[in-house]
N, C-alpha and C positions, 0 to 999 in steps of 0.2 A: 442259536440259543445255548447249545452245549459249550461253545467257545466262551460266551459271556458267563455261564455258570462256573467254568474253570477259572476265569479271571477273578470272579468274586471269591472263589475258594482260596486264591493266592493272596489277594489284597482286599480286605474289607474296610470300607470307609465308614468309620464310626461317627465322625463329626466333621463338618465342613462349615467354616464361618469366616467371613471377611468383614473387617470393621474399618470404617473410615475414621481413623484416629490419628492424633499427632504421635510421631515416633517417640519412644521413651528416651529420656536423657541418657547419654552414654554412661555416666557414672551410676545410673540406676540399673544397668543391665549386668547380670552376672552369667558366667557360663552355666549351661544346664547340667544337672547331675549326669556324670558319665563322660562329659566333655571337658577338655582342658581350657578351651577358649571360646568355642562356638556357642552362640546364644539362641540361634534360630531353630534348633531341633533337639530332640531328646530320644534316646533309645533305651528301652528297658524290657525285661522279661516278666511276663505274668502267667503263671501256671504253665510254663513251657512254651508259651506263645510270645513271639517278639512283637512288641508294640513300638511304633515310631510316631512321634508327634512333631508337627511343624507349627511354629508360633508365628502369628501374623506380623509381618515386618512393620506394620503401622500401629501395632499395639502388642507389645511383647507379653502382656498378661493374657492375651486371647489365643486359644488354640485354633489354628486355621484348618488343620486337617490331622486326622489320626488314622494310622494304618496298622492292621493286624496281619502279620506275615506267618503263613503256615508252611510255605515251600518256596524255593528260589524261582525267580523269573527266568525264562528262557528266551523271550523275544521282547526287546525293548526299543522304544523310539526316543529320539532326543530332539530338543528344540534349540539348543545352544552349543557353541563350540566349547564352552567350559565343561559341559557334560562329557564331551568326547575326550577331553584331557583326563578326566577322572576314570572313564571306562578304559581308556588305553593303559593308564598306569596300573589298573587292576587286571589287565589281560582279558578284558571282557568285550573287546570290539566284535568278536564273533557272535555276540548276542544282539548286536545292533542290526535291526532289520529296516530301519528307516530314520531319516533325519530331515528336519526343516532346513532349507537353504544349505544343502550339503557342500556347495562350493566354498563355504567359509571354513571348512574343516582343513586344518593343516595336516593332520594324520591321513594316511591312505585308508579309506573306508572299504569294508568288504564289498565284493561285487554284488552281493545280495542285498545291499543297503539301498532302499528306495527313497525317492524324493517325496517328502510329506508336506510340501507346500511352504508357505512363508512362516517364519518363526513367530510373527505377531498374529498370524491367522492360519494355524495348522489346518490341513485338509482332512476332515474327519472321515470321508469316504476312503481316502488312500490309507489312512491309519487302520481302519477296520479291514480293508481288503488285504492288507499285508500281514494280518494276524498279530498286530502289536498288542502285547498284553498290558502295557502301561506306558505312559509318556513322561519322561523327565522334562520338566517344564519350569521356566522362570517367570514369575508374575511380578509386574511392576506397579500395579494399581489396585486399590481396594475392590474395584468392580472390574472384573476381567471377563469380557464376553467370550473370548476364545476358550478359556478354561471352562466356563459354564456350558458352552456348546459341546465340548468334548465329554464333559460329565453327563450331559443330558442324553447322549447316545450310548452311554455305557462304557466310555473309555476312561479308565482310572488315570488320574493325573498326580504325578509325584512332584511336589513343589520343592524344587531344588533352588532355594533362595540364597545361595552363598554370597551373591552380590551385595546383600544388605549388611554383611559383617564389615566392621570398620578396621580390622587389622588383618595382615597377611596370613598369620597362622590360624586365625578363626575361619577365614575362607578356605584355607587348605584342609581344615578338619572336616569339611563337608564331604570329603571322600568317604568318610564313615557312613554318611547318610546314603550315598549311592551303593556302597558295598553291601549294606545289610539286606537289600532286596535280592541279592544274589548268593547269600550265604558266605560272603567274603569279608566279614567284619574283622576277623583276625588278621587277614592280609592287609587290610586298610590300616589297622592299628599299627602294624609293623612299619608300613610305609610312612605314616604320619609321624611316628615316634622318631624315625631317622631324620625327617625334614625338620621337626621341632628341635631336635638336638643340634643339628648343624646350624640352623638359623640363629638359635640363641647363643651358640658358641661364637659365631661371627659378630653378632650384635654386642655381646659382652666384651669381646676384644676391642671393638671400635669405641665403646664407652670409656675405655681407659686411654684413648688417644685424643689429644687435643687437635681436632681437625678444624681449621679455620676456613675451609672451602665453603662458599655459599652457592646456592642453586636458585635458578629461575625455572619455572615450570610452565609448559604449554606455550601458546602463542596467540596473537591477536587474530580473531576471526569475525569479520563483518562488524567491527567496532567494539567487540566485547572480548575480553581476555579472562578466561576462567582458570583459576588456580585452586589447588586443593587446600582445604583448611587442615589444621594439625590433627583433627580428629578423624581424618579419612584414611583409607587404605594407602594412598600414595604418601600422605603426610606421615604415616607411621613408618613407611619405608625410608623416607628421608631422615627421620629422627634416628632410626635404628642404624642407618649407615653413618651416622655422626656428622651429617651435613648441617650447615647453618642455613635455616630457612625462615624467611620473614614471618610466616603465619604458623610457625610450629606450636605456639601457645594458644592458638585459636581452637577451642574444643569442638567446634561445629563439625558434623559428619557430612559435609556437603561441599560442593565447589563454591568459590567466591567469585562473583562477576566483577571485573575491574574494567575501567576505561583504559585505553592505551596509555593515556597520560599517567594514570595511577600506577600502572604496571611499570612504566619507565621510571617513575619517581622511586618506586620500591626496589626494583631489580636492576637498575642501570649498571651497577657495579658487581653484580653476581658473577662468580667465577665460572660456573658450569650451567649450561642450558639443557635441561632434560625434557623429553616429550616434545621436542621440536619436530613435529610431524610433517616434514617437507622432504622432497628428494634431494635438494641441493641448496647451497647458500644463495644461488641466483634466484631460485624459486621463492625463498624467504623474502628477498628484497622486492620481487615482483608483487608479492602480497601487500607489502607495506615497506616503503623505502626507509622508514624510521627504525625498522628492526636493526639497521646498521649502527644505531646509537648505543646498543648494548655492548658492554665489555666482552661478554662471552662470544658475541658475533665477531668482534674485532680480533680476538685471540684464537678463534676457530674451535672453541670447545663447545660444539653443538652436537647433540645426540638425539636420536629417536629410538623407539622400541620396535624397530622393523627389520632386524637382521634375519629373522626366521619368518619370512613372508613369501606368499605365492602370488603369481599374477592375478589370480582370482580374487585377491583381497584377504585370503586366509592369513592369520597372524598367530603364530604359536605362543606369543606373549600372553594372549587371552585364552590359551588352551592349556598347554602343559604348565604355563606360568602360574596358573591358579593353584596347581598342586605343588609347585616347586618355587615358593617365594624366596627360598635361600639363594636360588640362581639369580633372581632379580636383584636381591640385596647385594650380592657379590658384584654384579654388573654396575650398580650405582656407585659402590665403593671404588670400583676400577676407574670410573670417570673422575671421581674426586682425587684419586691418587695419581692420575695421569697415565694409567696403564692402557694397553691397547687390545687386550684380549677380552672378548665379551661373548655371552651366550645369546641374549635377546637384543642387546643394545647395538646400535649401528651409528658410527660417526657420520655427520652430515658434512659433505665436502662440496 
């Protein structure tokens, strides 16, 4: 009981509401006050108490959760590799006492970090037994039974929904959300300011260059080829890199399902193939021999985002890459320019 009382003194949940609503149109969403890009959370001070609000991904007008912070957290749990990237950047991995599916973490976790079950179904008993004060958690549906289960047994859930942001810098700005629970907001602002400055400098430079290199994204999987629309995270990266992309003007914030024939018709002559998530050219042909019809296959300009991967499946692209989109942007530009030095990207040979 004393542990729960202490938790409640650290983070008080004032409101919790999930709404099954259609996502707001992109043009209708503006950064929250205090943020430069992020739309999903807001931080403010009220009478010396820090208040953090998270807005429902399915209805940006609805407050999903509100937290009142009176003192920093000391023991945190995480459900996603993206959380690890942010904690590591802030120098807070020593506060991590548990993680769901720890094998997916690229960073070396503390020896005291315990397995907290599956990310889609965290183990409440393990969370409580290891003294986790709050769980960083990503929710993907209006009705989340795992989140409700944690809440019902007194485990505070911190909704880290950076995945819902449609631009790289908006996702990166969620490092502020994580930092505020540890009294590290000033450090997060410094980190993000540098990332923002470098990213925009690179993007501005590319906008002045006439780059005619076109890209194809993803690959055929069981008869469907998903490509990012222009209003997505990857769509924004392609645009900021100066690439020519067939769906750049499509404002949707989701993937577009294509048949193989549609993909071939649209991307047959694309110069660069990004997100080609296979270990080799041979494996690509084994999946579908018609992949050989693409120009990028014939010229060997095939790339995946798996340079920083571990045998366990951990991929730093989804970890530190969320905090450092400027590195991803530079990598994509390198593929367009024919360079061979990459941070996250790996040539497929």
